[in-house]
C-alpha positions as CSV (number, residue, x, y, z in Angstrom):
1,M,9.6,2.0,17.8
2,R,12.4,0.2,16.1
3,E,11.3,-3.1,17.6
4,R,7.8,-2.5,16.3
5,R,9.2,-1.8,12.8
6,L,11.2,-4.9,12.8
7,R,8.3,-7.0,14.0
8,G,6.1,-5.5,11.4
9,G,8.6,-5.9,8.7
10,V,9.3,-9.5,9.4
11,N,6.0,-10.8,10.7
12,G,3.5,-8.4,9.4
13,S,4.6,-8.0,5.7
14,S,2.6,-10.2,3.4
15,L,5.4,-9.9,0.8
16,T,7.9,-11.5,3.2
17,R,5.5,-14.3,4.0
18,W,5.1,-15.1,0.3
19,L,8.8,-15.0,-0.2
20,F,9.2,-17.7,2.4
21,V,6.3,-19.8,1.0
22,L,7.2,-19.3,-2.7
23,P,10.0,-22.1,-3.0
24,A,7.7,-24.7,-1.5
25,L,4.8,-23.5,-3.6
26,A,6.9,-23.7,-6.7
27,V,7.8,-27.3,-5.9
28,V,4.2,-28.3,-5.3
29,V,3.1,-26.6,-8.6
30,C,5.9,-28.2,-10.6
31,L,5.7,-31.7,-9.2
32,L,2.0,-32.1,-8.3
33,I,-0.4,-29.6,-9.8
34,Y,1.1,-29.3,-13.3
35,P,1.3,-33.1,-13.9
36,L,-2.2,-33.6,-12.5
37,V,-3.8,-30.9,-14.6
38,S,-2.0,-32.0,-17.7
39,T,-3.0,-35.6,-17.2
40,V,-6.7,-34.5,-16.8
41,I,-6.5,-32.4,-20.0
42,Y,-4.8,-35.2,-22.0
43,S,-7.4,-37.7,-20.9
44,F,-10.0,-35.9,-23.0
45,T,-7.8,-35.8,-26.1
46,N,-6.3,-38.2,-28.6
47,K,-2.8,-37.2,-27.8
48,T,-0.1,-39.8,-28.7
49,L,3.7,-39.9,-28.6
50,I,3.9,-40.1,-32.4
51,R,2.3,-36.7,-33.2
52,T,2.7,-33.4,-31.5
53,D,-0.8,-32.1,-32.4
54,F,-3.9,-33.6,-30.8
55,D,-7.7,-32.9,-30.7
56,P,-10.3,-33.1,-28.0
57,V,-12.4,-36.4,-28.0
58,G,-14.6,-35.9,-25.0
59,F,-15.1,-39.0,-22.9
60,E,-14.1,-41.4,-25.7
61,N,-10.9,-42.5,-23.9
62,Y,-12.9,-43.3,-20.7
63,I,-15.5,-45.3,-22.7
64,R,-12.8,-47.3,-24.4
65,I,-11.0,-48.0,-21.1
66,L,-14.2,-49.1,-19.4
67,T,-15.0,-51.4,-22.2
68,D,-11.5,-53.0,-22.4
69,E,-11.2,-56.5,-21.0
70,D,-7.5,-56.0,-20.3
71,F,-8.4,-53.0,-18.1
72,F,-10.7,-55.2,-15.9
73,Q,-8.1,-58.0,-15.8
74,A,-5.4,-55.5,-14.7
75,F,-7.7,-53.9,-12.1
76,G,-8.7,-57.3,-10.7
77,N,-5.0,-58.3,-10.5
78,T,-4.3,-55.0,-8.7
79,I,-7.0,-55.6,-6.1
80,L,-5.7,-59.1,-5.4
81,W,-2.1,-57.9,-5.3
82,T,-3.0,-55.1,-2.9
83,I,-5.2,-57.1,-0.6
84,G,-2.8,-60.1,-0.4
85,S,0.3,-57.9,0.0
86,L,-1.3,-55.6,2.6
87,L,-2.7,-58.4,4.7
88,G,0.6,-60.3,4.6
89,Q,2.6,-57.2,5.5
90,I,0.3,-56.3,8.4
91,V,0.3,-59.8,9.8
92,V,4.1,-60.4,9.5
93,G,5.0,-56.9,10.6
94,F,2.5,-57.0,13.6
95,V,3.7,-60.3,14.8
96,G,7.3,-59.3,14.4
97,A,6.7,-56.1,16.4
98,L,5.0,-58.1,19.2
99,C,8.0,-60.5,19.3
100,L,10.5,-57.7,19.3
101,N,8.6,-56.0,22.1
102,R,9.0,-59.1,24.3
103,I,12.8,-59.4,23.8
104,K,14.5,-58.3,26.9
105,S,18.1,-58.4,25.7
106,R,19.3,-55.1,24.1
107,V,21.7,-57.0,21.9
108,G,18.9,-59.3,20.7
109,K,16.7,-56.3,20.0
110,N,19.4,-54.5,18.0
111,L,20.1,-57.7,16.0
112,F,16.4,-58.2,15.3
113,R,16.1,-54.6,14.1
114,I,19.1,-54.9,11.8
115,C,17.8,-58.1,10.2
116,A,14.3,-56.5,9.8
117,I,15.6,-53.5,7.8
118,I,17.7,-55.6,5.4
119,P,15.0,-55.5,2.7
120,W,15.0,-51.7,2.9
121,A,18.8,-51.5,2.6
122,F,19.0,-52.5,-1.1
123,P,17.5,-50.8,-4.2
124,A,14.4,-52.3,-5.8
125,I,16.3,-53.5,-8.8
126,A,18.7,-55.5,-6.7
127,I,15.8,-57.1,-4.8
128,A,13.9,-57.9,-7.9
129,M,16.9,-59.5,-9.7
130,T,17.9,-61.5,-6.7
131,W,14.4,-62.9,-6.2
132,K,14.1,-63.5,-10.0
133,W,17.3,-65.6,-9.9
134,M,16.2,-67.6,-6.8
135,L,12.8,-68.3,-8.3
136,N,14.0,-69.1,-11.8
137,G,12.3,-72.2,-13.1
138,I,15.3,-73.6,-14.8
139,Q,18.1,-73.5,-12.2
140,G,16.7,-71.3,-9.4
141,F,17.7,-71.9,-5.9
142,I,14.2,-72.3,-4.4
143,P,12.7,-74.6,-7.1
144,S,15.9,-76.7,-6.9
145,L,15.8,-76.9,-3.1
146,L,12.1,-77.9,-3.2
147,M,12.8,-80.7,-5.7
148,Q,15.9,-82.0,-3.8
149,L,13.9,-82.2,-0.6
150,G,11.2,-84.2,-2.4
151,I,8.5,-81.6,-1.8
152,T,7.9,-81.2,-5.6
153,D,8.4,-83.6,-8.5
154,G,10.1,-81.1,-10.7
155,M,11.2,-77.5,-11.0
156,V,8.3,-75.3,-10.0
157,Q,7.7,-72.4,-12.4
158,F,6.9,-69.7,-9.9
159,L,7.3,-66.8,-12.4
160,S,5.9,-68.7,-15.5
161,D,2.8,-70.4,-14.1
162,P,-0.2,-68.1,-14.4
163,D,-1.6,-69.6,-11.2
164,L,1.5,-69.1,-9.2
165,V,3.0,-65.8,-10.5
166,L,0.8,-63.4,-8.6
167,P,1.0,-65.2,-5.2
168,T,4.8,-65.4,-5.7
169,L,5.0,-61.6,-6.3
170,M,2.9,-61.1,-3.2
171,M,5.3,-63.1,-1.1
172,V,8.2,-61.0,-2.4
173,N,6.3,-57.8,-1.6
174,I,5.4,-59.0,1.9
175,W,9.1,-59.7,2.5
176,F,9.9,-56.2,1.3
177,G,7.2,-54.2,3.0
178,A,6.7,-56.0,6.4
179,P,9.7,-54.3,8.1
180,L,8.0,-50.9,7.7
181,I,5.0,-52.2,9.5
182,L,7.2,-53.8,12.1
183,V,9.2,-50.7,12.9
184,N,6.2,-48.4,13.2
185,V,4.1,-50.8,15.2
186,Y,7.0,-51.4,17.6
187,A,7.4,-47.6,18.0
188,A,3.7,-47.4,18.9
189,L,4.0,-50.2,21.4
190,Q,6.7,-48.3,23.3
191,T,4.2,-45.5,24.0
192,I,1.7,-47.7,25.9
193,P,2.0,-47.2,29.7
194,Q,3.2,-50.3,31.3
195,D,1.2,-49.7,34.5
196,Q,-2.0,-50.5,32.5
197,Y,-0.7,-54.0,31.8
198,E,0.3,-54.4,35.4
199,A,-3.2,-53.3,36.5
200,A,-4.8,-55.7,34.1
201,Q,-2.7,-58.5,35.3
202,I,-3.7,-57.8,38.9
203,D,-7.3,-57.8,37.9
204,G,-6.8,-61.2,36.4
205,A,-7.0,-60.3,32.7
206,S,-5.8,-62.8,30.2
207,G,-3.2,-62.0,27.5
208,W,-6.0,-61.7,24.9
209,Q,-8.0,-59.4,27.0
210,S,-4.9,-57.2,27.6
211,F,-4.3,-57.1,23.9
212,R,-7.9,-56.3,23.1
213,H,-8.5,-53.6,25.7
214,I,-5.0,-52.1,26.0
215,T,-2.7,-52.8,23.1
216,A,-5.2,-52.6,20.2
217,P,-6.8,-49.2,21.2
218,H,-3.4,-47.6,21.7
219,I,-1.9,-48.6,18.3
220,R,-5.0,-48.8,16.0
221,I,-4.6,-45.2,14.7
222,V,-0.9,-45.9,13.8
223,V,-1.9,-49.1,12.1
224,G,-4.8,-47.3,10.3
225,L,-2.4,-44.7,8.9
226,L,0.0,-47.4,7.9
227,V,-2.8,-49.2,6.1
228,V,-3.6,-46.0,4.2
229,L,0.0,-45.4,3.2
230,R,0.7,-49.0,2.2
231,T,-2.5,-49.3,0.3
232,V,-1.6,-46.3,-1.9
233,W,2.1,-47.5,-2.3
234,V,1.2,-51.1,-3.0
235,F,-1.6,-50.2,-5.4
236,N,0.8,-48.0,-7.4
237,N,3.8,-50.4,-7.1
238,F,5.5,-50.8,-10.5
239,D,9.2,-51.6,-10.1
240,I,9.2,-55.1,-8.5
241,I,6.5,-56.6,-10.8
242,F,7.9,-55.0,-13.9
243,M,11.5,-56.2,-13.3
244,M,10.4,-59.7,-12.3
245,T,7.7,-60.5,-14.8
246,A,6.9,-57.4,-16.8
247,G,3.2,-58.3,-16.3
248,G,3.5,-61.8,-17.7
249,P,2.8,-64.5,-18.4
250,A,-0.1,-63.5,-20.7
251,G,-1.1,-60.6,-18.4
252,S,-1.4,-62.8,-15.3
253,S,0.6,-60.3,-13.3
254,T,-0.3,-57.1,-15.1
255,T,-1.5,-54.5,-12.6
256,M,-2.8,-51.1,-13.3
257,P,0.6,-49.3,-13.3
258,I,1.9,-51.7,-15.8
259,Y,-1.3,-51.5,-17.8
260,I,-1.0,-47.7,-18.0
261,Y,2.8,-48.0,-18.8
262,N,2.2,-50.4,-21.7
263,M,-0.6,-48.2,-23.0
264,G,1.2,-44.9,-22.7
265,W,4.8,-46.0,-23.7
266,T,4.5,-49.2,-25.7
267,G,1.2,-48.3,-27.3
268,R,2.0,-44.6,-27.5
269,M,-1.6,-43.7,-26.6
270,V,-1.0,-41.0,-24.0
271,G,-4.6,-39.8,-24.0
272,R,-6.0,-43.2,-23.1
273,A,-3.2,-43.9,-20.6
274,S,-4.1,-40.5,-18.9
275,A,-7.7,-41.6,-18.7
276,A,-6.7,-44.8,-17.0
277,S,-4.5,-42.9,-14.6
278,I,-7.4,-40.6,-13.6
279,L,-9.7,-43.6,-13.0
280,L,-7.0,-45.1,-10.8
281,L,-6.7,-41.8,-8.9
282,L,-10.4,-41.5,-8.3
283,F,-10.6,-45.0,-7.0
284,L,-7.7,-44.3,-4.5
285,V,-9.2,-41.0,-3.4
286,L,-12.5,-42.8,-2.6
287,L,-10.6,-45.5,-0.8
288,C,-8.6,-43.0,1.3
289,I,-11.8,-41.1,2.2
290,L,-13.2,-44.4,3.5
291,Y,-10.0,-45.1,5.5
292,F,-9.9,-41.6,7.0
293,S,-13.5,-41.7,8.0
294,V,-12.8,-44.9,10.1
295,I,-9.6,-43.3,11.6
296,R,-11.6,-40.1,12.5
297,H,-14.2,-42.3,14.2
298,W,-11.4,-43.9,16.3
299,E,-10.0,-40.5,17.2
300,K,-13.5,-39.4,18.4
301,E,-13.8,-42.5,20.5
302,E,-10.5,-41.8,22.3
303,K,-11.6,-38.3,23.2
């Protein structure tokens, strides 16, 4: 009888269950639901940082955002920034994982891993300031080296040339984000049964055929999830771009997060910045739905 009471009191009481869930629920409400709901509400108002009162304006903020040339420039820059950074991170990380998987020496593997996680060992501000110093067009290390080697005639303005600034930032982001892809893909490679490779080798399969029919099917779900996560993170990346160029020159590296920041904090137009944030959220939600539908299709094929 006593055991039944204890079981009922601990496992059967709905009040006890809510007490256990309440802390996590409070965190979700405070950090996710409240900001989201307030942003949606502000997007339909003329709220600013100058006045405390505000009035509803309907879809006026959305109309102004969708007719703003700077919005489409920032959105286009964000698409290019995301695609370039993501493809570069996947290629570099994937190739690095395959190379690491072929290293037989334990010391070599450990050394490779240590070198790979160096970009993640420093805060973003240290990384941004270091790269900004090395790429400086006046006395930067990289432009000076290129000129001394005779590759360029003068100091290349990596961060001041509108045609070079976005590819340069992509290169920095690839260097920063590729180790995450490398570590996760390498972990996925360790789960592949080696006897499958041995059987393929006995059957006379080439290296490409082994990769296509054994390696790729085993790691594609992991890579797919990494693509989803990195897409969201890169699309919303703010710190590296802001600290290196602040969106310049002349908006050439202004992405959606910087556009929203400038509108909300520099322009003090909270309502319009909230509308841009909601548009960005809707785009990412649709993109994630597309990604997860592909991943779900892969999971069904494995079953």
